[in-house]
TORSEGU-248091 format. One record per residue (C-alpha): residue in three letters; residue number from 1; x, y, z. Coordinates in steps of 0.25 Angstrom, whole numbers, plus 5000, padded with zeros to 4 digits. Example, Ala and Ser with C-alpha at 12.3 -4.5 7.8 and 13.67 -1.06 7.14 Angstrom:
2
{rest: ALA | nr: 1 | xx: 5049 | yy: 4982 | zz: 5031}
{rest: SER | nr: 2 | xx: 5055 | yy: 4996 | zz: 5029}
end
This chain:
353
{rest: MET | nr: 1 | xx: 5184 | yy: 4939 | zz: 5035}
{rest: LEU | nr: 2 | xx: 5178 | yy: 4941 | zz: 5021}
{rest: GLY | nr: 3 | xx: 5169 | yy: 4931 | zz: 5024}
{rest: SER | nr: 4 | xx: 5164 | yy: 4936 | zz: 5036}
{rest: THR | nr: 5 | xx: 5164 | yy: 4950 | zz: 5030}
{rest: ILE | nr: 6 | xx: 5153 | yy: 4946 | zz: 5020}
{rest: VAL | nr: 7 | xx: 5146 | yy: 4937 | zz: 5029}
{rest: TRP | nr: 8 | xx: 5143 | yy: 4947 | zz: 5040}
{rest: PRO | nr: 9 | xx: 5135 | yy: 4957 | zz: 5030}
{rest: TRP | nr: 10 | xx: 5128 | yy: 4947 | zz: 5023}
{rest: LEU | nr: 11 | xx: 5124 | yy: 4942 | zz: 5036}
{rest: LEU | nr: 12 | xx: 5118 | yy: 4954 | zz: 5042}
{rest: ALA | nr: 13 | xx: 5112 | yy: 4957 | zz: 5026}
{rest: ASN | nr: 14 | xx: 5103 | yy: 4945 | zz: 5029}
{rest: ALA | nr: 15 | xx: 5101 | yy: 4946 | zz: 5043}
{rest: VAL | nr: 16 | xx: 5095 | yy: 4960 | zz: 5040}
{rest: ALA | nr: 17 | xx: 5089 | yy: 4955 | zz: 5028}
{rest: CYS | nr: 18 | xx: 5081 | yy: 4944 | zz: 5035}
{rest: ALA | nr: 19 | xx: 5076 | yy: 4954 | zz: 5046}
{rest: GLY | nr: 20 | xx: 5071 | yy: 4962 | zz: 5036}
{rest: LEU | nr: 21 | xx: 5063 | yy: 4952 | zz: 5029}
{rest: ILE | nr: 22 | xx: 5057 | yy: 4946 | zz: 5043}
{rest: VAL | nr: 23 | xx: 5052 | yy: 4961 | zz: 5047}
{rest: GLU | nr: 24 | xx: 5048 | yy: 4961 | zz: 5034}
{rest: ILE | nr: 25 | xx: 5040 | yy: 4948 | zz: 5034}
{rest: ALA | nr: 26 | xx: 5034 | yy: 4952 | zz: 5046}
{rest: ASN | nr: 27 | xx: 5028 | yy: 4966 | zz: 5040}
{rest: LEU | nr: 28 | xx: 5022 | yy: 4960 | zz: 5029}
{rest: GLY | nr: 29 | xx: 5012 | yy: 4953 | zz: 5037}
{rest: VAL | nr: 30 | xx: 5007 | yy: 4966 | zz: 5039}
{rest: PHE | nr: 31 | xx: 5010 | yy: 4974 | zz: 5027}
{rest: PRO | nr: 32 | xx: 4999 | yy: 4970 | zz: 5018}
{rest: ARG | nr: 33 | xx: 4998 | yy: 4972 | zz: 5003}
{rest: LEU | nr: 34 | xx: 4983 | yy: 4978 | zz: 5000}
{rest: ARG | nr: 35 | xx: 4975 | yy: 4972 | zz: 4991}
{rest: PRO | nr: 36 | xx: 4965 | yy: 4981 | zz: 4984}
{rest: ILE | nr: 37 | xx: 4951 | yy: 4979 | zz: 4989}
{rest: ALA | nr: 38 | xx: 4939 | yy: 4985 | zz: 4986}
{rest: ALA | nr: 39 | xx: 4936 | yy: 4991 | zz: 5000}
{rest: GLU | nr: 40 | xx: 4925 | yy: 5001 | zz: 5002}
{rest: GLU | nr: 41 | xx: 4930 | yy: 5013 | zz: 4996}
{rest: GLU | nr: 42 | xx: 4933 | yy: 5025 | zz: 5006}
{rest: ALA | nr: 43 | xx: 4936 | yy: 5039 | zz: 5000}
{rest: VAL | nr: 44 | xx: 4952 | yy: 5043 | zz: 4999}
{rest: ASP | nr: 45 | xx: 4959 | yy: 5057 | zz: 4997}
{rest: LEU | nr: 46 | xx: 4971 | yy: 5052 | zz: 4989}
{rest: TYR | nr: 47 | xx: 4984 | yy: 5063 | zz: 4989}
{rest: VAL | nr: 48 | xx: 4995 | yy: 5063 | zz: 4981}
{rest: ALA | nr: 49 | xx: 5008 | yy: 5073 | zz: 4979}
{rest: MET | nr: 50 | xx: 5014 | yy: 5073 | zz: 4965}
{rest: ARG | nr: 51 | xx: 5025 | yy: 5081 | zz: 4959}
{rest: ASP | nr: 52 | xx: 5030 | yy: 5080 | zz: 4945}
{rest: GLU | nr: 53 | xx: 5021 | yy: 5066 | zz: 4943}
{rest: ALA | nr: 54 | xx: 5016 | yy: 5068 | zz: 4929}
{rest: ASP | nr: 55 | xx: 5020 | yy: 5055 | zz: 4926}
{rest: ASN | nr: 56 | xx: 5009 | yy: 5049 | zz: 4936}
{rest: ALA | nr: 57 | xx: 5000 | yy: 5058 | zz: 4939}
{rest: SER | nr: 58 | xx: 4989 | yy: 5052 | zz: 4929}
{rest: ALA | nr: 59 | xx: 4991 | yy: 5039 | zz: 4933}
{rest: PHE | nr: 60 | xx: 4990 | yy: 5042 | zz: 4947}
{rest: LEU | nr: 61 | xx: 4979 | yy: 5048 | zz: 4946}
{rest: ASP | nr: 62 | xx: 4971 | yy: 5038 | zz: 4936}
{rest: ALA | nr: 63 | xx: 4973 | yy: 5029 | zz: 4948}
{rest: ALA | nr: 64 | xx: 4970 | yy: 5037 | zz: 4960}
{rest: LEU | nr: 65 | xx: 4957 | yy: 5042 | zz: 4954}
{rest: ALA | nr: 66 | xx: 4953 | yy: 5027 | zz: 4951}
{rest: MET | nr: 67 | xx: 4954 | yy: 5022 | zz: 4963}
{rest: ARG | nr: 68 | xx: 4942 | yy: 5020 | zz: 4972}
{rest: GLY | nr: 69 | xx: 4939 | yy: 5029 | zz: 4984}
{rest: VAL | nr: 70 | xx: 4947 | yy: 5041 | zz: 4980}
{rest: ALA | nr: 71 | xx: 4939 | yy: 5055 | zz: 4983}
{rest: ARG | nr: 72 | xx: 4951 | yy: 5065 | zz: 4978}
{rest: ILE | nr: 73 | xx: 4964 | yy: 5065 | zz: 4974}
{rest: VAL | nr: 74 | xx: 4973 | yy: 5077 | zz: 4978}
{rest: VAL | nr: 75 | xx: 4985 | yy: 5077 | zz: 4972}
{rest: ALA | nr: 76 | xx: 4996 | yy: 5087 | zz: 4977}
{rest: ASP | nr: 77 | xx: 5006 | yy: 5093 | zz: 4965}
{rest: ASP | nr: 78 | xx: 5018 | yy: 5095 | zz: 4970}
{rest: ALA | nr: 79 | xx: 5023 | yy: 5105 | zz: 4961}
{rest: SER | nr: 80 | xx: 5024 | yy: 5097 | zz: 4949}
{rest: THR | nr: 81 | xx: 5032 | yy: 5101 | zz: 4938}
{rest: ASP | nr: 82 | xx: 5027 | yy: 5092 | zz: 4927}
{rest: GLY | nr: 83 | xx: 5012 | yy: 5088 | zz: 4921}
{rest: THR | nr: 84 | xx: 5008 | yy: 5084 | zz: 4935}
{rest: ALA | nr: 85 | xx: 4997 | yy: 5096 | zz: 4938}
{rest: ALA | nr: 86 | xx: 4993 | yy: 5093 | zz: 4923}
{rest: ILE | nr: 87 | xx: 4990 | yy: 5081 | zz: 4926}
{rest: LEU | nr: 88 | xx: 4983 | yy: 5083 | zz: 4940}
{rest: ALA | nr: 89 | xx: 4975 | yy: 5094 | zz: 4934}
{rest: ARG | nr: 90 | xx: 4971 | yy: 5086 | zz: 4923}
{rest: TYR | nr: 91 | xx: 4966 | yy: 5074 | zz: 4932}
{rest: ALA | nr: 92 | xx: 4959 | yy: 5084 | zz: 4941}
{rest: ALA | nr: 93 | xx: 4950 | yy: 5090 | zz: 4930}
{rest: ARG | nr: 94 | xx: 4944 | yy: 5077 | zz: 4929}
{rest: ASP | nr: 95 | xx: 4943 | yy: 5071 | zz: 4944}
{rest: ALA | nr: 96 | xx: 4939 | yy: 5080 | zz: 4955}
{rest: ARG | nr: 97 | xx: 4945 | yy: 5071 | zz: 4964}
{rest: LEU | nr: 98 | xx: 4959 | yy: 5075 | zz: 4961}
{rest: ARG | nr: 99 | xx: 4963 | yy: 5087 | zz: 4968}
{rest: ILE | nr: 100 | xx: 4976 | yy: 5094 | zz: 4965}
{rest: VAL | nr: 101 | xx: 4984 | yy: 5102 | zz: 4975}
{rest: ALA | nr: 102 | xx: 4997 | yy: 5111 | zz: 4972}
{rest: ALA | nr: 103 | xx: 5007 | yy: 5108 | zz: 4981}
{rest: ALA | nr: 104 | xx: 5021 | yy: 5113 | zz: 4979}
{rest: ALA | nr: 105 | xx: 5024 | yy: 5106 | zz: 4993}
{rest: HIS | nr: 106 | xx: 5037 | yy: 5100 | zz: 4988}
{rest: GLY | nr: 107 | xx: 5037 | yy: 5086 | zz: 4992}
{rest: LYS | nr: 108 | xx: 5026 | yy: 5076 | zz: 4994}
{rest: ARG | nr: 109 | xx: 5022 | yy: 5076 | zz: 5010}
{rest: ALA | nr: 110 | xx: 5020 | yy: 5091 | zz: 5007}
{rest: ALA | nr: 111 | xx: 5011 | yy: 5090 | zz: 4994}
{rest: LEU | nr: 112 | xx: 5003 | yy: 5079 | zz: 5001}
{rest: ALA | nr: 113 | xx: 5001 | yy: 5089 | zz: 5014}
{rest: ALA | nr: 114 | xx: 4996 | yy: 5100 | zz: 5002}
{rest: ALA | nr: 115 | xx: 4987 | yy: 5091 | zz: 4996}
{rest: VAL | nr: 116 | xx: 4980 | yy: 5087 | zz: 5010}
{rest: ALA | nr: 117 | xx: 4979 | yy: 5100 | zz: 5014}
{rest: ALA | nr: 118 | xx: 4973 | yy: 5107 | zz: 5001}
{rest: VAL | nr: 119 | xx: 4963 | yy: 5095 | zz: 5000}
{rest: PRO | nr: 120 | xx: 4961 | yy: 5090 | zz: 5013}
{rest: PRO | nr: 121 | xx: 4955 | yy: 5074 | zz: 5013}
{rest: ARG | nr: 122 | xx: 4939 | yy: 5072 | zz: 5012}
{rest: SER | nr: 123 | xx: 4941 | yy: 5058 | zz: 5011}
{rest: ARG | nr: 124 | xx: 4944 | yy: 5048 | zz: 5024}
{rest: TRP | nr: 125 | xx: 4957 | yy: 5043 | zz: 5017}
{rest: MET | nr: 126 | xx: 4969 | yy: 5049 | zz: 5011}
{rest: LEU | nr: 127 | xx: 4979 | yy: 5042 | zz: 5002}
{rest: PHE | nr: 128 | xx: 4991 | yy: 5048 | zz: 4998}
{rest: THR | nr: 129 | xx: 4999 | yy: 5043 | zz: 4986}
{rest: ASP | nr: 130 | xx: 5009 | yy: 5045 | zz: 4976}
{rest: ALA | nr: 131 | xx: 5008 | yy: 5050 | zz: 4962}
{rest: ASP | nr: 132 | xx: 5015 | yy: 5038 | zz: 4957}
{rest: VAL | nr: 133 | xx: 5007 | yy: 5028 | zz: 4964}
{rest: ARG | nr: 134 | xx: 4996 | yy: 5020 | zz: 4957}
{rest: LEU | nr: 135 | xx: 4983 | yy: 5017 | zz: 4966}
{rest: SER | nr: 136 | xx: 4974 | yy: 5007 | zz: 4963}
{rest: ALA | nr: 137 | xx: 4959 | yy: 5008 | zz: 4963}
{rest: ASP | nr: 138 | xx: 4959 | yy: 5000 | zz: 4977}
{rest: ALA | nr: 139 | xx: 4971 | yy: 5007 | zz: 4983}
{rest: ALA | nr: 140 | xx: 4962 | yy: 5018 | zz: 4993}
{rest: ALA | nr: 141 | xx: 4951 | yy: 5009 | zz: 4997}
{rest: THR | nr: 142 | xx: 4962 | yy: 4997 | zz: 5000}
{rest: LEU | nr: 143 | xx: 4970 | yy: 5006 | zz: 5007}
{rest: VAL | nr: 144 | xx: 4958 | yy: 5013 | zz: 5014}
{rest: ALA | nr: 145 | xx: 4953 | yy: 4998 | zz: 5018}
{rest: TYR | nr: 146 | xx: 4967 | yy: 4994 | zz: 5024}
{rest: ALA | nr: 147 | xx: 4969 | yy: 5006 | zz: 5033}
{rest: ARG | nr: 148 | xx: 4955 | yy: 5002 | zz: 5038}
{rest: SER | nr: 149 | xx: 4959 | yy: 4989 | zz: 5039}
{rest: GLU | nr: 150 | xx: 4971 | yy: 4993 | zz: 5048}
{rest: ALA | nr: 151 | xx: 4964 | yy: 5002 | zz: 5057}
{rest: ALA | nr: 152 | xx: 4974 | yy: 5012 | zz: 5051}
{rest: ALA | nr: 153 | xx: 4973 | yy: 5027 | zz: 5047}
{rest: ALA | nr: 154 | xx: 4981 | yy: 5026 | zz: 5036}
{rest: ALA | nr: 155 | xx: 4987 | yy: 5015 | zz: 5025}
{rest: THR | nr: 156 | xx: 5000 | yy: 5015 | zz: 5018}
{rest: ALA | nr: 157 | xx: 5004 | yy: 5005 | zz: 5006}
{rest: TRP | nr: 158 | xx: 5016 | yy: 5002 | zz: 5000}
{rest: LEU | nr: 159 | xx: 5013 | yy: 4999 | zz: 4984}
{rest: ARG | nr: 160 | xx: 5018 | yy: 4992 | zz: 4972}
{rest: VAL | nr: 161 | xx: 5030 | yy: 4999 | zz: 4965}
{rest: GLU | nr: 162 | xx: 5030 | yy: 5000 | zz: 4951}
{rest: THR | nr: 163 | xx: 5045 | yy: 4999 | zz: 4948}
{rest: PRO | nr: 164 | xx: 5048 | yy: 5008 | zz: 4935}
{rest: SER | nr: 165 | xx: 5063 | yy: 5005 | zz: 4935}
{rest: PHE | nr: 166 | xx: 5074 | yy: 4994 | zz: 4940}
{rest: ALA | nr: 167 | xx: 5076 | yy: 5004 | zz: 4953}
{rest: SER | nr: 168 | xx: 5064 | yy: 5006 | zz: 4958}
{rest: LEU | nr: 169 | xx: 5063 | yy: 4990 | zz: 4956}
{rest: LEU | nr: 170 | xx: 5074 | yy: 4991 | zz: 4964}
{rest: LEU | nr: 171 | xx: 5071 | yy: 5002 | zz: 4977}
{rest: ALA | nr: 172 | xx: 5056 | yy: 5003 | zz: 4976}
{rest: PRO | nr: 173 | xx: 5054 | yy: 4990 | zz: 4985}
{rest: ILE | nr: 174 | xx: 5063 | yy: 4995 | zz: 4995}
{rest: VAL | nr: 175 | xx: 5053 | yy: 5003 | zz: 5002}
{rest: THR | nr: 176 | xx: 5044 | yy: 4993 | zz: 5005}
{rest: LEU | nr: 177 | xx: 5055 | yy: 4983 | zz: 5009}
{rest: PHE | nr: 178 | xx: 5058 | yy: 4993 | zz: 5020}
{rest: LEU | nr: 179 | xx: 5045 | yy: 4995 | zz: 5023}
{rest: LEU | nr: 180 | xx: 5044 | yy: 4980 | zz: 5026}
{rest: GLN | nr: 181 | xx: 5057 | yy: 4977 | zz: 5033}
{rest: VAL | nr: 182 | xx: 5059 | yy: 4990 | zz: 5042}
{rest: LEU | nr: 183 | xx: 5046 | yy: 4994 | zz: 5047}
{rest: PRO | nr: 184 | xx: 5039 | yy: 4986 | zz: 5058}
{rest: MET | nr: 185 | xx: 5025 | yy: 4983 | zz: 5051}
{rest: ARG | nr: 186 | xx: 5018 | yy: 4979 | zz: 5063}
{rest: ALA | nr: 187 | xx: 5022 | yy: 4992 | zz: 5071}
{rest: ALA | nr: 188 | xx: 5019 | yy: 5000 | zz: 5058}
{rest: ARG | nr: 189 | xx: 5003 | yy: 4995 | zz: 5059}
{rest: GLY | nr: 190 | xx: 5003 | yy: 5003 | zz: 5072}
{rest: THR | nr: 191 | xx: 5004 | yy: 5019 | zz: 5076}
{rest: ASP | nr: 192 | xx: 5020 | yy: 5020 | zz: 5081}
{rest: PRO | nr: 193 | xx: 5025 | yy: 5031 | zz: 5072}
{rest: ARG | nr: 194 | xx: 5039 | yy: 5024 | zz: 5072}
{rest: TYR | nr: 195 | xx: 5032 | yy: 5014 | zz: 5063}
{rest: ALA | nr: 196 | xx: 5027 | yy: 5021 | zz: 5052}
{rest: ALA | nr: 197 | xx: 5027 | yy: 5019 | zz: 5036}
{rest: GLY | nr: 198 | xx: 5020 | yy: 5026 | zz: 5025}
{rest: ASN | nr: 199 | xx: 5020 | yy: 5025 | zz: 5009}
{rest: GLY | nr: 200 | xx: 5016 | yy: 5038 | zz: 5003}
{rest: GLN | nr: 201 | xx: 5013 | yy: 5033 | zz: 4991}
{rest: CYS | nr: 202 | xx: 5001 | yy: 5026 | zz: 4998}
{rest: PHE | nr: 203 | xx: 4996 | yy: 5031 | zz: 5012}
{rest: LEU | nr: 204 | xx: 4981 | yy: 5031 | zz: 5015}
{rest: VAL | nr: 205 | xx: 4977 | yy: 5038 | zz: 5028}
{rest: ARG | nr: 206 | xx: 4965 | yy: 5043 | zz: 5035}
{rest: ALA | nr: 207 | xx: 4961 | yy: 5058 | zz: 5033}
{rest: ASP | nr: 208 | xx: 4959 | yy: 5059 | zz: 5048}
{rest: ALA | nr: 209 | xx: 4972 | yy: 5052 | zz: 5051}
{rest: TYR | nr: 210 | xx: 4981 | yy: 5061 | zz: 5041}
{rest: ALA | nr: 211 | xx: 4975 | yy: 5074 | zz: 5047}
{rest: ALA | nr: 212 | xx: 4977 | yy: 5069 | zz: 5060}
{rest: CYS | nr: 213 | xx: 4993 | yy: 5066 | zz: 5059}
{rest: GLY | nr: 214 | xx: 4995 | yy: 5078 | zz: 5051}
{rest: GLY | nr: 215 | xx: 4996 | yy: 5073 | zz: 5037}
{rest: HIS | nr: 216 | xx: 5007 | yy: 5077 | zz: 5027}
{rest: ALA | nr: 217 | xx: 5007 | yy: 5090 | zz: 5032}
{rest: GLY | nr: 218 | xx: 5012 | yy: 5085 | zz: 5046}
{rest: LEU | nr: 219 | xx: 5024 | yy: 5078 | zz: 5040}
{rest: ALA | nr: 220 | xx: 5039 | yy: 5081 | zz: 5039}
{rest: SER | nr: 221 | xx: 5044 | yy: 5070 | zz: 5035}
{rest: VAL | nr: 222 | xx: 5049 | yy: 5068 | zz: 5019}
{rest: VAL | nr: 223 | xx: 5044 | yy: 5052 | zz: 5021}
{rest: GLU | nr: 224 | xx: 5029 | yy: 5058 | zz: 5022}
{rest: ASP | nr: 225 | xx: 5024 | yy: 5044 | zz: 5022}
{rest: VAL | nr: 226 | xx: 5030 | yy: 5038 | zz: 5033}
{rest: ALA | nr: 227 | xx: 5028 | yy: 5051 | zz: 5040}
{rest: LEU | nr: 228 | xx: 5013 | yy: 5051 | zz: 5038}
{rest: ALA | nr: 229 | xx: 5012 | yy: 5036 | zz: 5044}
{rest: ARG | nr: 230 | xx: 5020 | yy: 5041 | zz: 5055}
{rest: ALA | nr: 231 | xx: 5011 | yy: 5054 | zz: 5057}
{rest: LEU | nr: 232 | xx: 4999 | yy: 5044 | zz: 5056}
{rest: LYS | nr: 233 | xx: 5004 | yy: 5035 | zz: 5067}
{rest: ARG | nr: 234 | xx: 5009 | yy: 5047 | zz: 5076}
{rest: ALA | nr: 235 | xx: 4995 | yy: 5050 | zz: 5076}
{rest: GLY | nr: 236 | xx: 4990 | yy: 5037 | zz: 5081}
{rest: TYR | nr: 237 | xx: 4986 | yy: 5030 | zz: 5066}
{rest: ARG | nr: 238 | xx: 4990 | yy: 5018 | zz: 5059}
{rest: VAL | nr: 239 | xx: 4995 | yy: 5017 | zz: 5045}
{rest: ALA | nr: 240 | xx: 4992 | yy: 5004 | zz: 5038}
{rest: LEU | nr: 241 | xx: 5006 | yy: 4999 | zz: 5029}
{rest: ALA | nr: 242 | xx: 5002 | yy: 4988 | zz: 5016}
{rest: SER | nr: 243 | xx: 5007 | yy: 4985 | zz: 5003}
{rest: GLY | nr: 244 | xx: 4999 | yy: 4993 | zz: 4992}
{rest: ALA | nr: 245 | xx: 5005 | yy: 4987 | zz: 4982}
{rest: ASP | nr: 246 | xx: 4991 | yy: 4981 | zz: 4975}
{rest: LEU | nr: 247 | xx: 4985 | yy: 4996 | zz: 4978}
{rest: ALA | nr: 248 | xx: 4996 | yy: 5004 | zz: 4971}
{rest: SER | nr: 249 | xx: 5008 | yy: 5005 | zz: 4963}
{rest: VAL | nr: 250 | xx: 5019 | yy: 5016 | zz: 4963}
{rest: ARG | nr: 251 | xx: 5029 | yy: 5018 | zz: 4953}
{rest: GLY | nr: 252 | xx: 5043 | yy: 5017 | zz: 4957}
{rest: TYR | nr: 253 | xx: 5054 | yy: 5027 | zz: 4954}
{rest: ALA | nr: 254 | xx: 5061 | yy: 5025 | zz: 4941}
{rest: SER | nr: 255 | xx: 5076 | yy: 5029 | zz: 4943}
{rest: PHE | nr: 256 | xx: 5085 | yy: 5023 | zz: 4953}
{rest: LEU | nr: 257 | xx: 5087 | yy: 5037 | zz: 4960}
{rest: ASP | nr: 258 | xx: 5073 | yy: 5040 | zz: 4961}
{rest: ASN | nr: 259 | xx: 5070 | yy: 5027 | zz: 4968}
{rest: ALA | nr: 260 | xx: 5084 | yy: 5029 | zz: 4976}
{rest: ARG | nr: 261 | xx: 5078 | yy: 5042 | zz: 4981}
{rest: GLY | nr: 262 | xx: 5064 | yy: 5036 | zz: 4983}
{rest: LEU | nr: 263 | xx: 5069 | yy: 5027 | zz: 4991}
{rest: GLY | nr: 264 | xx: 5079 | yy: 5036 | zz: 4999}
{rest: ARG | nr: 265 | xx: 5071 | yy: 5048 | zz: 5001}
{rest: SER | nr: 266 | xx: 5062 | yy: 5041 | zz: 5009}
{rest: LEU | nr: 267 | xx: 5074 | yy: 5034 | zz: 5016}
{rest: TYR | nr: 268 | xx: 5081 | yy: 5046 | zz: 5019}
{rest: TYR | nr: 269 | xx: 5069 | yy: 5055 | zz: 5026}
{rest: GLY | nr: 270 | xx: 5065 | yy: 5042 | zz: 5034}
{rest: ALA | nr: 271 | xx: 5078 | yy: 5037 | zz: 5040}
{rest: GLY | nr: 272 | xx: 5089 | yy: 5048 | zz: 5036}
{rest: ALA | nr: 273 | xx: 5102 | yy: 5045 | zz: 5031}
{rest: VAL | nr: 274 | xx: 5106 | yy: 5034 | zz: 5041}
{rest: GLY | nr: 275 | xx: 5092 | yy: 5029 | zz: 5038}
{rest: CYS | nr: 276 | xx: 5096 | yy: 5029 | zz: 5023}
{rest: VAL | nr: 277 | xx: 5109 | yy: 5021 | zz: 5026}
{rest: LEU | nr: 278 | xx: 5104 | yy: 5011 | zz: 5036}
{rest: PHE | nr: 279 | xx: 5093 | yy: 5007 | zz: 5023}
{rest: ALA | nr: 280 | xx: 5106 | yy: 5006 | zz: 5014}
{rest: LEU | nr: 281 | xx: 5112 | yy: 4996 | zz: 5022}
{rest: TRP | nr: 282 | xx: 5100 | yy: 4989 | zz: 5025}
{rest: GLN | nr: 283 | xx: 5098 | yy: 4987 | zz: 5009}
{rest: LEU | nr: 284 | xx: 5112 | yy: 4983 | zz: 5008}
{rest: LEU | nr: 285 | xx: 5111 | yy: 4973 | zz: 5017}
{rest: LEU | nr: 286 | xx: 5098 | yy: 4968 | zz: 5011}
{rest: ALA | nr: 287 | xx: 5105 | yy: 4967 | zz: 4998}
{rest: LEU | nr: 288 | xx: 5116 | yy: 4957 | zz: 5004}
{rest: ALA | nr: 289 | xx: 5104 | yy: 4948 | zz: 5008}
{rest: PRO | nr: 290 | xx: 5098 | yy: 4946 | zz: 4995}
{rest: LEU | nr: 291 | xx: 5088 | yy: 4934 | zz: 4999}
{rest: PRO | nr: 292 | xx: 5080 | yy: 4940 | zz: 5013}
{rest: LEU | nr: 293 | xx: 5080 | yy: 4952 | zz: 5003}
{rest: TRP | nr: 294 | xx: 5074 | yy: 4945 | zz: 4992}
{rest: ALA | nr: 295 | xx: 5063 | yy: 4939 | zz: 5001}
{rest: ALA | nr: 296 | xx: 5061 | yy: 4953 | zz: 5007}
{rest: ARG | nr: 297 | xx: 5059 | yy: 4958 | zz: 4995}
{rest: ALA | nr: 298 | xx: 5050 | yy: 4947 | zz: 4990}
{rest: LEU | nr: 299 | xx: 5041 | yy: 4949 | zz: 5000}
{rest: THR | nr: 300 | xx: 5040 | yy: 4963 | zz: 4999}
{rest: ALA | nr: 301 | xx: 5037 | yy: 4962 | zz: 4983}
{rest: ARG | nr: 302 | xx: 5027 | yy: 4953 | zz: 4986}
{rest: ARG | nr: 303 | xx: 5019 | yy: 4963 | zz: 4995}
{rest: LEU | nr: 304 | xx: 5023 | yy: 4974 | zz: 4988}
{rest: ARG | nr: 305 | xx: 5020 | yy: 4968 | zz: 4973}
{rest: GLU | nr: 306 | xx: 5035 | yy: 4971 | zz: 4970}
{rest: LYS | nr: 307 | xx: 5043 | yy: 4967 | zz: 4957}
{rest: SER | nr: 308 | xx: 5050 | yy: 4953 | zz: 4958}
{rest: LEU | nr: 309 | xx: 5062 | yy: 4960 | zz: 4952}
{rest: SER | nr: 310 | xx: 5063 | yy: 4970 | zz: 4963}
{rest: VAL | nr: 311 | xx: 5063 | yy: 4957 | zz: 4973}
{rest: VAL | nr: 312 | xx: 5076 | yy: 4951 | zz: 4964}
{rest: LEU | nr: 313 | xx: 5082 | yy: 4964 | zz: 4964}
{rest: ALA | nr: 314 | xx: 5081 | yy: 4966 | zz: 4979}
{rest: PRO | nr: 315 | xx: 5097 | yy: 4966 | zz: 4982}
{rest: VAL | nr: 316 | xx: 5098 | yy: 4977 | zz: 4971}
{rest: GLY | nr: 317 | xx: 5087 | yy: 4984 | zz: 4976}
{rest: ALA | nr: 318 | xx: 5094 | yy: 4985 | zz: 4990}
{rest: LEU | nr: 319 | xx: 5106 | yy: 4989 | zz: 4986}
{rest: ALA | nr: 320 | xx: 5098 | yy: 5000 | zz: 4977}
{rest: ALA | nr: 321 | xx: 5092 | yy: 5005 | zz: 4990}
{rest: SER | nr: 322 | xx: 5104 | yy: 5005 | zz: 4997}
{rest: ALA | nr: 323 | xx: 5110 | yy: 5016 | zz: 4988}
{rest: ALA | nr: 324 | xx: 5098 | yy: 5022 | zz: 4988}
{rest: ALA | nr: 325 | xx: 5097 | yy: 5025 | zz: 5004}
{rest: ILE | nr: 326 | xx: 5110 | yy: 5030 | zz: 5002}
{rest: LEU | nr: 327 | xx: 5108 | yy: 5039 | zz: 4992}
{rest: ALA | nr: 328 | xx: 5096 | yy: 5044 | zz: 5001}
{rest: ALA | nr: 329 | xx: 5105 | yy: 5046 | zz: 5011}
{rest: TRP | nr: 330 | xx: 5115 | yy: 5054 | zz: 5003}
{rest: GLU | nr: 331 | xx: 5106 | yy: 5062 | zz: 4998}
{rest: GLY | nr: 332 | xx: 5097 | yy: 5065 | zz: 5012}
{rest: MET | nr: 333 | xx: 5110 | yy: 5069 | zz: 5019}
{rest: ARG | nr: 334 | xx: 5113 | yy: 5079 | zz: 5007}
{rest: GLY | nr: 335 | xx: 5099 | yy: 5085 | zz: 5008}
{rest: ALA | nr: 336 | xx: 5097 | yy: 5081 | zz: 4994}
{rest: VAL | nr: 337 | xx: 5086 | yy: 5071 | zz: 4993}
{rest: ARG | nr: 338 | xx: 5078 | yy: 5074 | zz: 4980}
{rest: TRP | nr: 339 | xx: 5066 | yy: 5071 | zz: 4976}
{rest: ARG | nr: 340 | xx: 5057 | yy: 5074 | zz: 4962}
{rest: GLY | nr: 341 | xx: 5067 | yy: 5086 | zz: 4960}
{rest: ARG | nr: 342 | xx: 5067 | yy: 5091 | zz: 4975}
{rest: THR | nr: 343 | xx: 5075 | yy: 5089 | zz: 4987}
{rest: VAL | nr: 344 | xx: 5068 | yy: 5083 | zz: 4997}
{rest: SER | nr: 345 | xx: 5067 | yy: 5090 | zz: 5012}
{rest: VAL | nr: 346 | xx: 5061 | yy: 5084 | zz: 5024}
{rest: GLY | nr: 347 | xx: 5049 | yy: 5091 | zz: 5023}
{rest: GLU | nr: 348 | xx: 5045 | yy: 5083 | zz: 5009}
{rest: SER | nr: 349 | xx: 5039 | yy: 5069 | zz: 5007}
{rest: SER | nr: 350 | xx: 5046 | yy: 5055 | zz: 5001}
{rest: GLY | nr: 351 | xx: 5035 | yy: 5053 | zz: 4990}
{rest: ARG | nr: 352 | xx: 5036 | yy: 5055 | zz: 4976}
{rest: SER | nr: 353 | xx: 5029 | yy: 5070 | zz: 4977}
end
């Protein structure tokens, strides 16, 4: 009796893990790793929301202003209380391409909507990103070339994650594992809004398509990047997905709680408490099947340039992700999901603003 009690969960865990691995292998065939290319430059307007980003603002602007093809950078300062505004003012005085919008909008989605309303795009392409992203000089040109090659109105990429802490080493790669093992990538290449995915850290969209789908102003979801992808698909546009690990990097969160809430916030507002619990169970099963989990994580690590140590620690990361999902379900049901000192409401964003 004891033997079968142990064997059946192990068999179930390995079946689930192997099924996910098979889906991932199929998905990787249509999820390319973009390489920087010296493509013909086409003007891009870049939009970013910032809240208390004094530690990131200078490095972000240095990289963004050095990027080829950037016509303007529009920053929505979402009621920052640190030195962000002063840094932005110094850079704006030196470079006329930088425009600052005061947006006490309480969340990334609303802040970006305010930025676009205040400074509408003049370029054909718009690039949405985050303050903790470091874009390479060829990032915009490469994304535009990729969108064109896919006959898509938008392209969104998952970036290389810099892991400054043990918690980020464990939890940062979970998002792309979930993407590659759950989303049917071939279906996502079409216009069916049921198969939508997006990464607000790197989301390029053609300005006419953005306007036609209502943009950020028309979104009502906390998970604003997925909602934007879904809105574009509803309007009949395609969104191309890829790894942008060679185009840009993003800094992971430092503490376990921030990492857990960063993952859990999107889970809860994307799938609710039940979805969080199912995700937690899935991660627990993966932790019981280390061999297929290690294989799966090795594949994502290669495509996203993740650290080898994160692959070795994959079972521990699965347990940590399970705990993060349960925390998200608990805080969400209590209406206490918080980020950047605010309680997150349905009208707010999943981004770092």
